[in-house]
C-alpha distance (Angstrom), angle and dihedral (degrees) to the residues before:
residue distance angle dihedral
X1 . . .
X2 3.82 . .
X3 3.77 123.9 .
X4 3.81 92.2 -109.0
X5 3.83 92.5 56.0
X6 3.79 90.7 43.8
X7 3.81 91.2 53.3
X8 3.79 91.5 50.0
X9 3.81 90.8 52.7
X10 3.81 90.2 49.7
X11 3.80 90.8 50.5
X12 3.81 91.2 49.1
X13 3.78 89.6 51.3
X14 3.79 90.2 51.7
X15 3.78 92.3 50.9
X16 3.80 91.0 55.4
X17 3.81 94.3 44.7
X18 3.79 106.7 98.1
X19 3.80 91.0 -157.7
X20 3.81 88.3 63.6
X21 3.81 98.3 47.7
X22 3.80 94.5 92.9
X23 3.80 92.0 51.1
X24 3.79 91.5 49.4
X25 3.78 92.6 48.0
X26 3.77 94.0 52.1
X27 3.79 93.2 45.3
X28 3.78 96.6 65.8
X29 3.78 145.4 -24.3
X30 3.76 103.6 -102.6
X31 3.79 94.3 -150.2
X32 3.77 101.5 62.9
X33 3.80 114.4 7.3
X34 3.78 123.7 -159.0
X35 3.77 111.2 -38.5
X36 3.81 147.9 135.8
X37 3.80 132.2 -119.9
X38 3.80 120.8 -90.1
X39 3.82 95.4 -108.1
X40 3.80 93.3 51.8
X41 3.81 108.1 120.8
X42 3.78 115.7 -130.8
X43 3.82 120.2 -157.7
X44 3.81 107.8 -128.1
X45 3.79 130.5 154.8
X46 3.79 91.7 -7.6
X47 3.80 97.2 -54.6
X48 3.79 137.6 88.2
X49 3.81 115.1 -116.3
X50 3.81 126.8 -179.7
X51 3.81 112.1 -112.5
X52 3.81 93.1 -120.7
X53 3.82 91.3 51.0
X54 3.80 92.9 47.2
X55 3.80 90.5 50.8
X56 3.83 90.6 47.4
X57 3.81 91.4 57.8
X58 3.81 89.3 69.0
X59 3.81 100.1 30.0
X60 3.83 91.7 105.8
X61 3.79 93.7 56.8
X62 3.83 119.2 93.9
X63 3.77 113.9 -68.1
X64 3.80 115.0 -114.1
X65 3.82 116.8 -130.8
X66 3.81 116.2 -117.6
X67 3.75 139.1 155.9
X68 3.80 99.1 -123.8
X69 3.80 102.4 74.4
X70 3.80 88.4 -111.1
X71 3.80 127.1 145.5
X72 3.82 100.0 -126.7
X73 3.80 127.7 178.3
X74 3.79 131.1 -178.2
X75 3.80 121.0 -120.8
X76 3.83 117.2 -138.7
X77 3.83 110.7 -109.3
X78 3.80 114.0 -91.7
X79 3.82 94.0 17.4
X80 3.81 102.9 106.2
X81 3.80 125.2 34.4
X82 3.77 124.8 -176.7
X83 3.81 136.2 165.7
X84 3.79 124.0 -100.9
X85 3.78 136.5 -178.6
X86 3.80 126.9 -134.3
X87 3.80 104.2 -135.9
X88 3.80 91.3 -157.2
X89 3.79 95.5 66.6
X90 3.82 107.8 2.8
X91 3.81 93.0 -112.5
X92 3.82 116.0 153.7
X93 3.79 117.6 -144.6
X94 3.79 144.2 166.2
X95 3.80 116.2 -94.5
X96 3.78 134.9 179.4
X97 3.78 127.0 -123.1
X98 3.80 108.1 -131.9
X99 3.82 103.4 179.1
X100 3.80 139.5 19.7
X101 3.82 121.6 -146.2
X102 3.81 136.9 -163.0
X103 3.79 125.3 -174.6
X104 3.78 135.5 171.4
X105 3.79 111.9 -106.8
X106 3.79 116.1 -131.5
X107 3.80 100.1 168.2
X108 3.81 134.9 51.6
X109 3.79 118.7 -85.9
X110 3.79 128.0 -138.5
X111 3.81 122.7 -120.6
X112 3.80 110.6 -148.8
X113 3.81 116.9 -160.2
X114 3.80 122.3 -169.0
X115 3.78 127.6 -150.5
X116 3.80 91.4 -107.8
X117 3.81 90.2 58.9
X118 3.81 104.0 -100.2
X119 3.82 117.0 141.3
X120 3.79 130.7 -167.7
X121 3.82 134.2 171.9
X122 3.79 117.5 -143.4
X123 3.78 140.4 156.9
X124 3.78 114.0 -88.3
X125 3.81 93.7 -103.9
X126 3.78 96.2 50.2
X127 3.78 110.0 119.8
X128 3.78 128.7 -132.3
X129 3.80 127.8 -163.3
X130 3.79 103.5 -104.9
X131 3.78 134.2 178.0
X132 3.78 119.4 -113.8
X133 3.77 99.6 -171.3
X134 3.79 103.5 -55.3
X135 3.81 92.5 -26.8
X136 3.80 126.2 87.3
X137 3.78 127.8 -127.5
X138 3.79 140.9 163.9
X139 3.81 114.4 -102.5
X140 3.80 128.3 -175.4
X141 3.79 119.6 -117.8
X142 3.81 90.9 -119.9
X143 3.82 89.5 58.7
X144 3.80 95.2 50.5
X145 3.78 116.6 109.6
X146 3.77 135.1 -173.5
X147 3.84 111.5 -75.0
X148 3.82 94.0 20.3
X149 3.81 108.5 139.9
X150 3.83 121.3 -122.3
X151 3.80 127.6 -163.8
X152 3.81 109.4 -128.1
X153 3.82 135.3 174.1
X154 3.78 114.2 -91.6
X155 3.78 95.6 -176.2
X156 3.80 130.3 29.7
X157 3.81 114.9 -167.8
X158 3.78 127.2 -121.5
X159 3.81 129.6 -126.8
X160 3.79 117.4 -98.1
X161 3.79 114.0 -83.8
X162 3.82 96.2 -109.4
X163 3.80 92.4 48.6
X164 3.80 93.4 47.9
X165 3.82 93.4 51.1
X166 3.80 91.0 48.3
X167 3.81 91.5 49.3
X168 3.81 92.2 47.5
X169 3.81 95.7 51.0
X170 3.81 93.4 41.8
X171 3.81 93.5 50.4
X172 3.80 94.3 46.1
X173 3.78 93.1 50.4
X174 3.82 92.5 44.9
X175 3.80 92.2 53.7
X176 3.78 94.0 46.1
X177 3.80 93.4 46.1
X178 3.81 91.3 51.1
X179 3.83 89.9 60.2
X180 3.80 111.1 76.7
X181 3.79 91.7 -158.4
X182 3.81 90.6 77.9
X183 3.79 125.4 83.0
X184 3.81 120.2 -162.5
X185 3.80 124.7 -143.0
X186 3.81 116.1 -163.0
X187 3.80 127.6 -140.8
X188 3.84 118.2 -121.0
X189 3.81 92.7 -88.7
X190 3.79 91.0 49.0
X191 3.79 92.0 48.7
X192 3.77 89.8 52.5
X193 3.82 97.5 43.8
X194 3.82 95.2 44.1
X195 3.81 96.8 32.4
X196 3.80 90.2 -129.2
X197 3.82 120.6 131.7
X198 3.81 101.6 166.8
X199 3.82 130.8 61.2
X200 3.80 113.3 -78.0
X201 3.80 137.0 -164.0
X202 3.79 118.3 -109.2
X203 3.80 98.2 -112.6
X204 3.81 92.8 53.0
X205 3.81 91.1 43.9
X206 3.80 93.0 55.2
X207 3.80 91.2 46.8
X208 3.81 90.4 54.3
X209 3.81 91.4 47.8
X210 3.79 92.3 47.5
X211 3.79 91.4 50.9
X212 3.81 88.7 55.8
X213 3.82 94.9 44.5
X214 3.82 94.6 -111.3
X215 3.85 114.1 149.4
X216 3.81 119.1 -138.4
X217 3.79 95.9 -108.6
X218 3.81 89.4 55.1
X219 3.80 91.5 44.6
X220 3.81 88.4 55.9
X221 3.81 89.4 66.5
X222 3.83 91.3 54.5
X223 3.83 94.2 59.7
X224 3.80 119.1 94.2
X225 3.78 99.6 -173.4
X226 3.81 144.7 -28.3
X227 3.79 128.7 -128.9
X228 3.79 128.8 -156.1
X229 3.79 112.1 -134.0
X230 3.78 123.0 165.0
X231 3.82 118.7 -160.8
X232 3.82 110.1 -46.2
X233 3.78 95.4 -29.6
X234 3.78 122.5 123.7
X235 3.79 113.8 -80.0
X236 3.82 115.6 -102.2
X237 3.78 125.0 -122.7
X238 3.84 107.9 -69.7
X239 3.79 130.7 -109.9
X240 3.80 121.1 -138.4
X241 3.80 106.9 -142.1
X242 3.82 110.3 -119.6
X243 3.78 118.1 -110.4
X244 3.79 121.8 -139.1
X245 3.79 94.3 -93.7
X246 3.82 89.8 55.0
X247 3.79 100.5 43.8
X248 3.80 95.0 86.2
X249 3.81 90.9 58.5
X250 3.79 89.7 45.0
X251 3.80 92.7 53.8
X252 3.79 90.3 48.6
X253 3.80 89.1 52.1
X254 3.81 88.3 49.9
X255 3.82 91.1 52.6
X256 3.80 91.2 49.8
X257 3.80 89.5 49.2
X258 3.81 92.5 52.3
X259 3.79 87.0 52.1
X260 3.80 105.2 41.0
X261 3.81 104.8 5.8
X262 3.80 128.8 107.0
X263 3.80 135.0 -145.2
X264 3.81 91.1 -83.6
X265 3.78 92.1 56.6
X266 3.83 92.4 -109.2
X267 3.80 114.8 146.7
X268 3.81 113.3 -143.4
X269 3.80 125.9 -160.8
X270 3.78 148.5 127.9
X271 3.82 96.6 -134.9
X272 3.81 103.9 102.7
X273 3.81 93.5 -166.3
X274 3.78 91.2 53.3
X275 3.81 92.5 47.9
X276 3.80 90.6 50.1
X277 3.80 90.3 50.6
X278 3.81 92.2 51.6
X279 3.80 92.1 46.7
X280 3.81 89.6 52.7
X281 3.82 91.4 50.1
X282 3.80 92.2 50.3
X283 3.79 92.5 50.5
X284 3.79 87.5 70.8
X285 3.80 92.1 51.6
X286 3.81 108.4 38.8
X287 3.84 134.0 26.1
X288 3.81 103.2 -120.7
X289 3.81 117.4 19.4
X290 3.79 114.8 164.6
X291 3.78 143.4 -165.4
X292 3.80 106.8 -127.0
X293 3.81 125.2 -161.7
X294 3.79 122.0 -164.1
X295 3.84 108.4 166.2
X296 2.96 132.9 -118.8
X297 3.81 85.6 28.7
X298 3.80 119.8 78.8
X299 3.82 116.1 -97.7
X300 3.79 119.3 -93.2
X301 3.79 137.8 -160.1
X302 3.81 113.9 -128.5
X303 3.80 121.5 -162.2
X304 3.82 91.1 -162.3
X305 3.79 89.2 -155.5
X306 3.79 121.7 115.2
X307 3.78 87.2 -170.0
X308 3.82 91.7 61.5
X309 3.79 92.3 46.7
X310 3.81 93.7 51.4
X311 3.82 89.7 42.4
X312 3.82 90.0 57.1
X313 3.80 90.2 49.0
X314 3.82 97.2 46.0
X315 3.82 98.0 40.8
X316 3.81 103.4 31.0
X317 3.79 103.0 21.5
X318 3.79 93.1 -118.3
X319 3.83 104.2 175.9
X320 3.79 118.4 -120.6
X321 3.81 93.9 -166.7
X322 3.82 134.2 38.4
X323 3.80 88.8 2.5
X324 3.81 97.5 171.7
X325 3.80 94.3 62.8
X326 3.80 103.1 27.2
X327 3.80 103.8 46.5
X328 3.81 120.1 114.9
X329 3.78 132.7 -174.3
X330 3.84 104.5 -90.7
X331 3.80 109.5 -105.8
X332 3.81 90.5 -135.2
X333 3.80 91.2 67.2
X334 3.80 95.7 64.5
X335 3.80 91.5 72.9
X336 3.81 101.5 17.5
X337 3.82 116.0 122.4
X338 3.79 107.1 -66.0
X339 3.84 95.9 -116.6
X340 3.82 88.7 53.9
X341 3.80 92.1 51.1
X342 3.80 89.6 47.9
X343 3.80 90.9 49.6
X344 3.83 90.8 52.6
X345 3.81 91.6 51.6
X346 3.80 91.0 44.7
X347 3.80 91.9 51.8
X348 3.79 93.2 47.6
X349 3.81 93.0 48.4
X350 3.82 91.5 46.9
X351 3.80 87.5 55.4
X352 3.81 102.4 39.6
X353 3.81 108.3 5.7
X354 3.80 125.3 110.9
X355 3.81 131.8 -163.4
X356 3.79 105.6 -138.6
X357 3.78 113.3 -158.2
X358 3.80 93.6 -172.9
X359 3.81 95.1 52.7
X360 3.80 92.3 33.6
X361 3.78 89.3 -132.5
X362 3.78 145.1 109.3
X363 3.79 106.6 -119.4
X364 3.77 139.4 -176.7
X365 3.80 126.3 -169.5
X366 3.81 125.2 -158.0
X367 3.79 140.4 170.1
X368 3.81 86.5 -134.2
X369 3.79 108.4 79.7
X370 3.80 88.6 179.8
X371 3.81 92.0 58.6
X372 3.80 93.1 52.1
X373 3.80 90.0 44.1
X374 3.80 89.0 56.4
X375 3.80 92.0 44.9
X376 3.80 88.2 51.7
X377 3.82 88.9 58.8
X378 3.81 93.7 41.4
X379 3.80 91.4 57.6
X380 3.81 89.1 63.3
X381 3.82 87.3 75.6
X382 3.81 86.0 68.8
X383 3.79 97.2 43.9
X384 3.82 90.9 -104.0
X385 3.80 118.7 139.7
X386 3.81 106.0 -168.2
X387 3.80 131.2 -174.6
X388 3.81 119.4 -116.0
X389 3.80 115.6 -155.9
X390 3.80 105.3 -164.3
X391 3.81 116.6 -152.5
X392 3.79 134.9 179.8
X393 3.80 97.7 -112.9
X394 3.81 102.0 11.4
X395 3.79 135.2 17.2
X396 3.80 130.0 -157.0
X397 3.79 130.8 -148.7
X398 3.81 116.7 -154.3
X399 3.80 128.8 -164.2
X400 3.80 111.6 -165.3
X401 3.78 140.2 153.9
X402 3.79 128.7 67.6
X403 3.81 95.0 -92.0
X404 3.80 95.1 49.5
X405 3.80 94.2 44.1
X406 3.81 91.9 50.5
X407 3.81 90.5 56.3
X408 3.79 101.9 44.0
X409 3.85 114.7 111.1
X410 3.79 105.3 -99.7
X411 3.79 124.1 -107.6
X412 3.78 120.0 -117.1
X413 3.79 91.0 -153.2
X414 3.84 101.5 101.4
X415 3.81 94.4 -147.2
X416 3.81 92.3 51.7
X417 3.81 90.9 45.2
X418 3.80 90.9 55.9
X419 3.82 92.5 48.2
X420 3.80 92.6 46.9
X421 3.81 93.4 50.9
X422 3.81 91.0 50.3
X423 3.79 90.3 47.8
X424 3.81 94.7 47.6
X425 3.81 91.3 51.4
X426 3.81 91.0 57.2
X427 3.79 99.0 36.5
X428 3.78 123.3 114.7
X429 3.80 127.6 -173.2
X430 3.79 122.4 -46.3
X431 3.78 107.8 -108.5
X432 3.81 90.4 -147.7
X433 3.83 101.0 51.4
X434 3.84 110.9 6.9
X435 3.82 102.1 64.0
X436 3.81 123.5 92.1
X437 3.82 129.6 -145.6
X438 3.81 119.5 -111.2
X439 3.78 136.0 176.5
X440 3.79 99.7 -146.1
X441 3.80 91.6 -168.2
X442 3.80 89.0 66.9
X443 3.80 93.9 48.4
X444 3.79 116.0 93.7
X445 3.82 127.1 -144.8
X446 3.79 96.7 43.7
X447 3.78 114.9 -154.3
X448 3.78 138.1 -179.3
X449 3.82 89.8 -89.5
X450 3.81 95.8 49.6
X451 3.81 90.9 46.8
X452 3.81 89.4 50.1
X453 3.81 92.4 53.7
X454 3.81 91.7 45.0
X455 3.80 94.2 49.0
X456 3.81 92.9 45.3
X457 3.81 91.8 46.7
X458 3.81 90.0 -129.1
X459 3.79 131.2 146.2
X460 3.83 119.2 -132.9
X461 3.77 128.6 -137.3
X462 3.79 116.6 -104.6
X463 3.81 90.0 -105.3
X464 3.81 92.2 52.6
X465 3.80 91.6 47.1
X466 3.80 91.3 52.1
X467 3.80 90.3 53.6
X468 3.81 91.9 53.2
X469 3.81 103.5 41.4
X470 3.78 127.1 71.8
X471 3.81 99.2 -176.9
X472 3.81 101.0 63.1
X473 3.80 94.3 176.3
X474 3.78 89.1 69.0
X475 3.81 93.1 60.8
X476 3.82 99.0 30.7
X477 3.85 94.9 112.5
X478 3.83 91.2 66.0
X479 3.81 98.2 42.8
X480 3.81 100.9 72.8
X481 3.83 111.1 123.7
X482 3.81 90.1 -145.4
X483 3.81 92.7 59.8
X484 3.81 129.7 70.4
X485 3.80 130.2 -173.9
X486 3.80 122.9 -133.3
X487 3.77 132.0 177.1
X488 3.79 126.0 -119.4
X489 3.80 110.4 -108.7
X490 3.80 100.7 -175.5
X491 3.81 144.9 -12.6
X492 3.82 117.5 -150.8
X493 3.79 135.9 178.9
X494 3.84 116.2 -116.3
X495 3.81 137.5 165.6
X496 3.82 132.3 -123.3
X497 3.83 133.6 172.5
X498 3.81 98.5 -144.3
X499 3.80 132.4 25.9
X500 3.81 130.4 -164.2
X501 3.78 139.2 -156.4
X502 3.80 137.6 -173.6
X503 3.80 127.0 -147.9
X504 3.81 116.3 -133.4
X505 3.82 110.5 -178.1
X506 3.79 112.7 -146.3
X507 3.82 112.9 19.5
X508 3.81 91.2 25.6
X509 3.79 97.1 -145.5
X510 3.79 137.6 91.0
X511 3.80 141.3 -174.1
X512 3.80 117.3 -90.5
X513 3.82 125.7 167.0
X514 3.80 89.8 -11.3
X515 3.82 94.0 -54.0
X516 3.79 135.8 102.5
X517 3.81 108.9 -118.5
X518 3.79 130.6 178.1
X519 3.78 127.0 -126.1
X520 3.79 103.8 -157.8
X521 3.80 107.3 173.7
X522 3.76 121.2 -122.4
X523 3.79 92.1 -115.4
X524 3.82 92.2 54.2
X525 3.79 92.4 53.6
X526 3.79 92.9 44.1
X527 3.79 92.9 52.7
X528 3.81 92.8 43.1
X529 3.79 90.7 50.2
X530 3.79 90.0 50.8
X531 3.80 90.8 55.3
X532 3.80 98.4 -113.5
X533 3.80 94.9 107.0
X534 3.79 130.4 36.4
X535 3.79 120.5 -114.5
X536 3.81 87.9 -121.0
X537 3.81 90.6 60.0
X538 3.79 94.8 44.1
X539 3.76 104.9 107.1
X540 3.80 96.2 12.6
X541 3.80 92.2 85.6
X542 3.78 136.6 16.5
X543 3.78 102.0 -114.5
X544 3.80 97.9 -161.3
X545 3.77 108.6 2.2
X546 3.81 99.8 71.2
X547 3.76 132.8 43.3
X548 3.82 125.3 -136.4
X549 3.79 93.8 -84.2
X550 3.80 91.4 51.8
X551 3.79 91.5 48.6
X552 3.79 91.5 52.3
X553 3.81 89.3 50.8
X554 3.80 89.8 50.1
X555 3.79 91.7 53.2
X556 3.81 89.4 54.4
X557 3.81 95.2 49.6
X558 3.80 94.5 85.3
X559 3.80 93.2 48.0
X560 3.79 91.0 71.5
X561 3.78 124.1 61.6
X562 3.80 135.2 -175.0
X563 3.79 123.6 -105.3
X564 3.76 95.1 -89.3
X565 3.75 136.3 150.4
X566 3.79 114.7 -124.4
X567 3.79 90.8 -165.9
X568 3.78 113.7 98.6
X569 3.77 102.4 175.2
X570 3.75 124.6 110.9
X571 3.76 124.6 -179.9
X572 3.79 116.9 -136.6
X573 3.74 113.3 162.6
């Protein structure tokens, strides 16, 4: 009999042993396991995808048998990469997601909110990475209390430059081609290669390219311009698709538009230099942009191209109505080339950002909480952990602390640049995201400074801790630059119909809503609760679900990593 079959028999014996029933019951709720809500965003392959959507991607693949009533599907190797943390040493690494799960929820969930404004809904047993002094451990949501400290990612890496350009051009062309209102005109090379001289609809264009073995990102370079034409109406003014050297300016224009634009795509403002810059950028995209003046209103830049306006809506989700409350960060920006993402943030901050001397922070306020929530996550590409203050009518995102301020994409507005430089020179650590947890009782060589921190109940910054501790190995888990520590603000009870989970062989945790969360399987917890498996091993291996060969494959999953850039800095001066 193999080890897998032997383990199953042992588990069955436990289930029928009345002396073990209490242990099994406290280990896990059989009916729903350890999962997250459907709208929880999971960080995979450089983008944020809702749990229900990520599960749906693999819902057509063969269903995996299991004993929990869950709808489980395998993920092809190398398809989904996330980030995980090793609780033994605080190291952050790439990990693969091997399976996606969906279960019916029959009990209330808990919504955990952190002091920096992140929120996530999980089942009560779902574990978070929490600080125990200056060590890390997994702690269930139902055990979390206000002011507990969680380890969270401070920096999430970006795809390699070549991959991000390919993804950007492929996605743009796919979205345009799926909309029959667009006509494509090819450049001379495209006309020759595809044998197409007249404008063509997207579906037919892609079929021609596919027949000739031309991938979408290469087809993008063969297109001269696109034209919006609905039904038999006259075609709108055309849009010249941006080339790679122009995309950075285009993303900056997009950021400005999300800040000071309206539903017609008009950009309003009193800064003449900024208006001139935008007009210059548009001249490379549309035939006849203009600077319009209608006193006493502020001047505005008009693209005068319906094609551009619909392009922004179809490709980037730019809202054409009720923009202030309905806008979202475009999904393309989460894994766009890093300079393009920086240019978008720079443009938005130039339009709506403020340098607050009193708060010692860069802030931006919006009626769209969802937009600021997305911007909060986007900033993690740059190693910036902001603070989102959610309000009923308006929310505000703050960036404070010397580290965060040194990494923020620079303003172009000269007055804001001067204020930011003065602020950064005086800034200390952010008390919300820059302090690290320490158990002073376990630190040797006590001094006046360590006793002060201990008596005051305060956490030091990493730099202060380094100056007070001689044995660095003891505090190594909390000194990783890619990890921040935030306090729990609140834990609330909520309700959901479906819950989801994702298997990550190896470190057994992944990034969701800007937090590290564990995905201990139900079987692991059951066996651990019954005393046949240590709590330390629960979650590091699948006790029953995988055989020896599968376990060996799981142990290798973290040895590989995708072609990603770990640098998240972009210079924009």
